[in-house]
MDAnalysis code that builds the backbone (N, CA, C; Angstrom):
import MDAnalysis as mda
import numpy as np

u = mda.Universe.empty(297, n_residues=99, atom_resindex=np.repeat(np.arange(99), 3), trajectory=True)
u.add_TopologyAttr("name", ["N", "CA", "C"] * 99)
u.add_TopologyAttr("resid", np.arange(1, 100))
u.add_TopologyAttr("resname", ["UNK", "UNK", "UNK", "UNK", "UNK", "UNK", "UNK", "UNK", "UNK", "UNK", "UNK", "UNK", "UNK", "UNK", "UNK", "UNK", "UNK", "UNK", "UNK", "UNK", "UNK", "UNK", "UNK", "UNK", "UNK", "UNK", "UNK", "UNK", "UNK", "UNK", "UNK", "UNK", "UNK", "UNK", "UNK", "UNK", "UNK", "UNK", "UNK", "UNK", "UNK", "UNK", "UNK", "UNK", "UNK", "UNK", "UNK", "UNK", "UNK", "UNK", "UNK", "UNK", "UNK", "UNK", "UNK", "UNK", "UNK", "UNK", "UNK", "UNK", "UNK", "UNK", "UNK", "UNK", "UNK", "UNK", "UNK", "UNK", "UNK", "UNK", "UNK", "UNK", "UNK", "UNK", "UNK", "UNK", "UNK", "UNK", "UNK", "UNK", "UNK", "UNK", "UNK", "UNK", "UNK", "UNK", "UNK", "UNK", "UNK", "UNK", "UNK", "UNK", "UNK", "UNK", "UNK", "UNK", "UNK", "UNK", "UNK"])
u.atoms.positions = np.array([
    [36.946, -7.550, 160.225],
    [36.540, -7.940, 159.001],
    [37.668, -8.256, 158.015],
    [37.479, -9.234, 157.223],
    [38.561, -9.548, 156.329],
    [38.696, -8.463, 155.178],
    [39.872, -8.183, 154.809],
    [40.044, -7.254, 153.766],
    [39.506, -7.702, 152.387],
    [39.598, -8.952, 152.154],
    [39.104, -9.496, 150.904],
    [37.576, -9.357, 150.788],
    [36.940, -9.661, 151.888],
    [35.442, -9.589, 151.911],
    [35.025, -8.290, 152.030],
    [35.727, -7.346, 152.527],
    [35.322, -5.956, 152.616],
    [35.415, -5.341, 151.208],
    [36.328, -5.786, 150.401],
    [36.468, -5.292, 148.983],
    [35.648, -5.984, 147.995],
    [34.991, -7.110, 148.357],
    [34.253, -7.827, 147.452],
    [32.806, -7.271, 147.347],
    [32.727, -6.282, 146.543],
    [31.402, -5.375, 146.380],
    [30.393, -6.187, 145.783],
    [30.693, -7.006, 144.731],
    [29.635, -7.769, 144.066],
    [28.835, -8.719, 145.057],
    [29.625, -9.435, 145.856],
    [29.036, -10.325, 146.835],
    [28.153, -9.552, 147.798],
    [28.730, -8.400, 148.279],
    [27.916, -7.548, 149.249],
    [26.617, -7.075, 148.620],
    [26.665, -6.650, 147.364],
    [25.483, -6.072, 146.770],
    [24.476, -7.142, 146.428],
    [25.047, -8.349, 146.038],
    [24.101, -9.362, 145.772],
    [23.432, -9.936, 147.054],
    [24.196, -9.855, 148.133],
    [23.613, -10.395, 149.438],
    [22.548, -9.396, 149.860],
    [22.739, -8.124, 149.795],
    [21.734, -7.151, 150.225],
    [20.551, -7.217, 149.349],
    [20.678, -7.392, 147.997],
    [19.553, -7.468, 147.040],
    [18.824, -8.753, 147.436],
    [19.486, -9.891, 147.597],
    [18.706, -11.157, 147.881],
    [18.086, -11.065, 149.208],
    [18.593, -10.357, 150.146],
    [17.946, -10.226, 151.490],
    [16.701, -9.407, 151.352],
    [16.642, -8.449, 150.459],
    [15.447, -7.616, 150.205],
    [14.414, -8.504, 149.492],
    [14.825, -9.331, 148.572],
    [13.835, -10.203, 147.837],
    [13.401, -11.234, 148.882],
    [14.139, -11.799, 149.752],
    [13.658, -12.764, 150.668],
    [12.646, -12.049, 151.701],
    [12.920, -10.838, 152.048],
    [11.980, -9.972, 152.852],
    [10.634, -10.014, 152.223],
    [10.595, -9.585, 150.905],
    [9.318, -9.460, 150.196],
    [8.642, -10.858, 150.130],
    [9.396, -11.883, 149.830],
    [8.820, -13.265, 149.540],
    [8.330, -13.759, 150.875],
    [9.041, -13.495, 151.975],
    [8.635, -14.012, 153.274],
    [7.327, -13.306, 153.709],
    [7.317, -12.005, 153.466],
    [5.944, -11.358, 153.830],
    [4.805, -11.841, 153.007],
    [5.069, -12.184, 151.754],
    [4.035, -12.822, 150.880],
    [3.671, -14.282, 151.425],
    [4.676, -14.952, 151.979],
    [4.419, -16.273, 152.528],
    [3.563, -16.182, 153.763],
    [3.750, -15.168, 154.642],
    [3.044, -14.874, 155.795],
    [1.590, -14.636, 155.518],
    [1.420, -13.796, 154.420],
    [0.092, -13.385, 154.043],
    [-0.686, -14.518, 153.475],
    [0.021, -15.543, 152.788],
    [-0.637, -16.722, 152.294],
    [-0.313, -16.896, 150.825],
    [0.393, -16.042, 150.159],
    [0.680, -16.170, 148.734],
    [2.159, -16.701, 148.755],
    [2.361, -17.843, 148.117],
    [3.632, -18.559, 148.171],
    [4.054, -19.031, 146.751],
    [5.353, -18.931, 146.312],
    [5.768, -19.480, 145.111],
    [6.158, -20.855, 145.240],
    [6.615, -21.285, 146.434],
    [6.998, -22.755, 146.557],
    [5.818, -23.590, 147.214],
    [5.758, -24.734, 146.753],
    [4.608, -25.584, 147.184],
    [4.910, -26.211, 148.568],
    [6.156, -26.106, 149.022],
    [6.514, -26.614, 150.408],
    [6.743, -25.526, 151.357],
    [7.100, -25.804, 152.593],
    [7.381, -24.878, 153.605],
    [6.588, -25.014, 154.797],
    [6.698, -24.104, 155.646],
    [6.144, -24.239, 157.103],
    [5.165, -23.179, 157.288],
    [4.489, -22.622, 156.260],
    [3.469, -21.619, 156.264],
    [3.928, -20.357, 156.825],
    [3.060, -19.760, 157.673],
    [3.417, -18.453, 158.291],
    [4.617, -18.540, 159.205],
    [4.842, -19.780, 159.948],
    [6.034, -19.845, 160.752],
    [7.306, -19.879, 159.921],
    [7.282, -20.530, 158.695],
    [8.342, -20.549, 157.907],
    [8.631, -19.133, 157.377],
    [7.574, -18.423, 157.114],
    [7.794, -17.069, 156.592],
    [8.408, -16.144, 157.654],
    [8.012, -16.299, 158.979],
    [8.520, -15.522, 160.016],
    [10.027, -15.805, 160.203],
    [10.415, -17.246, 160.044],
    [11.849, -17.548, 160.223],
    [12.687, -17.029, 159.076],
    [12.046, -17.148, 157.935],
    [12.728, -16.565, 156.683],
    [12.930, -15.081, 156.767],
    [12.026, -14.383, 157.422],
    [12.138, -12.955, 157.593],
    [13.383, -12.668, 158.468],
    [13.538, -13.429, 159.579],
    [14.678, -13.211, 160.415],
    [15.975, -13.594, 159.664],
    [15.961, -14.606, 158.910],
    [17.166, -14.994, 158.190],
    [17.534, -13.946, 157.081],
    [16.469, -13.321, 156.552],
    [16.682, -12.275, 155.517],
    [17.394, -11.033, 156.189],
    [17.031, -10.739, 157.420],
    [17.721, -9.641, 158.178],
    [19.134, -9.977, 158.319],
    [19.438, -11.252, 158.734],
    [20.770, -11.668, 158.904],
    [21.571, -11.568, 157.543],
    [20.963, -11.898, 156.480],
    [21.697, -11.894, 155.135],
    [21.939, -10.458, 154.853],
    [21.021, -9.468, 155.059],
    [21.224, -8.064, 154.786],
    [22.407, -7.518, 155.680],
    [22.376, -7.970, 156.901],
    [23.446, -7.447, 157.764],
    [24.848, -7.997, 157.309],
    [24.802, -9.287, 156.888],
    [26.135, -9.781, 156.386],
    [26.542, -9.064, 155.173],
    [25.555, -8.615, 154.319],
    [25.979, -7.790, 153.232],
    [26.412, -6.421, 153.510],
    [25.905, -5.789, 154.577],
    [26.314, -4.496, 155.000],
    [27.696, -4.552, 155.674],
    [27.849, -5.541, 156.567],
    [29.159, -5.692, 157.290],
    [29.577, -7.057, 157.337],
    [30.328, -7.477, 156.282],
    [30.809, -8.974, 156.308],
    [31.748, -9.143, 157.337],
    [31.756, -10.487, 157.845],
    [32.597, -10.941, 158.808],
    [33.533, -12.060, 158.180],
    [34.438, -12.602, 158.849],
    [35.239, -13.658, 158.358],
    [34.306, -14.887, 157.963],
    [34.660, -15.532, 156.916],
    [33.931, -16.638, 156.389],
    [32.482, -16.251, 155.962],
    [32.218, -15.064, 155.545],
    [30.878, -14.704, 155.115],
    [30.267, -15.597, 154.078],
    [30.933, -16.088, 153.002],
    [30.349, -16.900, 152.033],
    [29.833, -18.197, 152.695],
    [30.502, -18.760, 153.704],
    [29.960, -19.901, 154.387],
    [28.687, -19.646, 155.043],
    [28.565, -18.606, 155.776],
    [27.400, -18.164, 156.461],
    [26.286, -17.930, 155.496],
    [26.578, -17.193, 154.351],
    [25.510, -17.022, 153.332],
    [25.090, -18.299, 152.716],
    [25.966, -19.286, 152.583],
    [25.434, -20.677, 152.010],
    [24.539, -21.234, 152.970],
    [24.879, -21.332, 154.344],
    [23.962, -21.884, 155.302],
    [22.682, -21.221, 155.376],
    [22.696, -19.830, 155.268],
    [21.438, -19.016, 155.415],
    [20.657, -19.371, 154.122],
    [21.237, -19.459, 152.918],
    [20.634, -19.673, 151.609],
    [19.844, -21.029, 151.699],
    [20.543, -22.027, 152.156],
    [19.875, -23.382, 152.147],
    [18.803, -23.337, 153.225],
    [18.996, -22.699, 154.322],
    [17.828, -22.547, 155.313],
    [16.701, -21.824, 154.800],
    [16.911, -20.767, 154.032],
    [15.839, -20.025, 153.479],
    [15.040, -20.891, 152.457],
    [15.687, -21.668, 151.631],
    [15.042, -22.555, 150.702],
    [14.240, -23.632, 151.525],
    [14.861, -24.132, 152.563],
    [14.106, -25.103, 153.395],
    [12.891, -24.625, 153.901],
    [12.849, -23.338, 154.326],
    [11.536, -22.695, 154.898],
    [10.646, -22.297, 153.937],
    [10.860, -22.505, 152.569],
    [9.943, -22.344, 151.527],
    [10.083, -20.986, 150.794],
    [11.165, -20.272, 150.908],
    [11.277, -19.023, 150.144],
    [12.301, -19.331, 149.074],
    [11.874, -19.565, 147.852],
    [12.655, -20.305, 146.801],
    [13.531, -19.288, 146.069],
    [13.013, -18.216, 145.456],
    [13.733, -17.388, 144.601],
    [14.837, -16.660, 145.396],
    [14.478, -16.055, 146.629],
    [15.379, -15.446, 147.409],
    [16.556, -16.305, 147.865],
    [16.239, -17.567, 148.192],
    [17.312, -18.500, 148.626],
    [18.210, -18.909, 147.492],
    [17.745, -18.938, 146.350],
    [18.582, -19.226, 145.155],
    [19.605, -18.067, 144.934],
    [19.076, -16.837, 145.041],
    [19.969, -15.606, 144.883],
    [21.032, -15.585, 145.987],
    [20.620, -15.953, 147.166],
    [21.665, -16.051, 148.332],
    [22.734, -17.023, 147.965],
    [22.327, -18.218, 147.409],
    [23.377, -19.155, 147.014],
    [24.325, -18.585, 145.924],
    [23.726, -17.811, 144.978],
    [24.534, -17.086, 144.006],
    [25.488, -16.110, 144.591],
    [25.101, -15.480, 145.624],
    [25.939, -14.487, 146.365],
    [27.096, -15.304, 147.134],
    [26.686, -16.516, 147.545],
    [27.749, -17.431, 148.214],
    [28.803, -17.817, 147.058],
    [28.333, -18.174, 146.047],
    [29.232, -18.682, 145.047],
    [30.149, -17.460, 144.519],
    [29.620, -16.266, 144.368],
    [30.414, -15.087, 144.083],
    [31.421, -14.769, 145.092],
    [31.054, -14.879, 146.492],
    [31.929, -14.637, 147.536],
    [33.081, -15.750, 147.460],
    [32.720, -16.981, 147.274],
    [33.678, -18.063, 147.336],
    [34.726, -17.950, 146.140],
    [34.253, -17.563, 144.978],
    [35.162, -17.437, 143.789],
    [36.204, -16.382, 144.025],
    [35.806, -15.279, 144.600],
    [36.811, -14.213, 144.726],
    [37.617, -14.546, 145.978],
])
């Protein structure tokens, strides 16, 4: 793990918090309540659930190029219809890229 990303506490906390928000929003999407008008329905919710777990794991134990992976996961989460959590993942990406 990179020493810079290990010490970037703000990015890690934001990634974990956004992963939890994506988990909640993905479960709501699976149930049928959705904030975004697009998406893939229950299948998109299930994929977003898996992506949220990856975001939480990247927040707990960052690897090299973590902001790049967070950016890719954030755009993917937004693509699958989980809007608010995806935007917060993008914020975590920007925080990690700035430091």
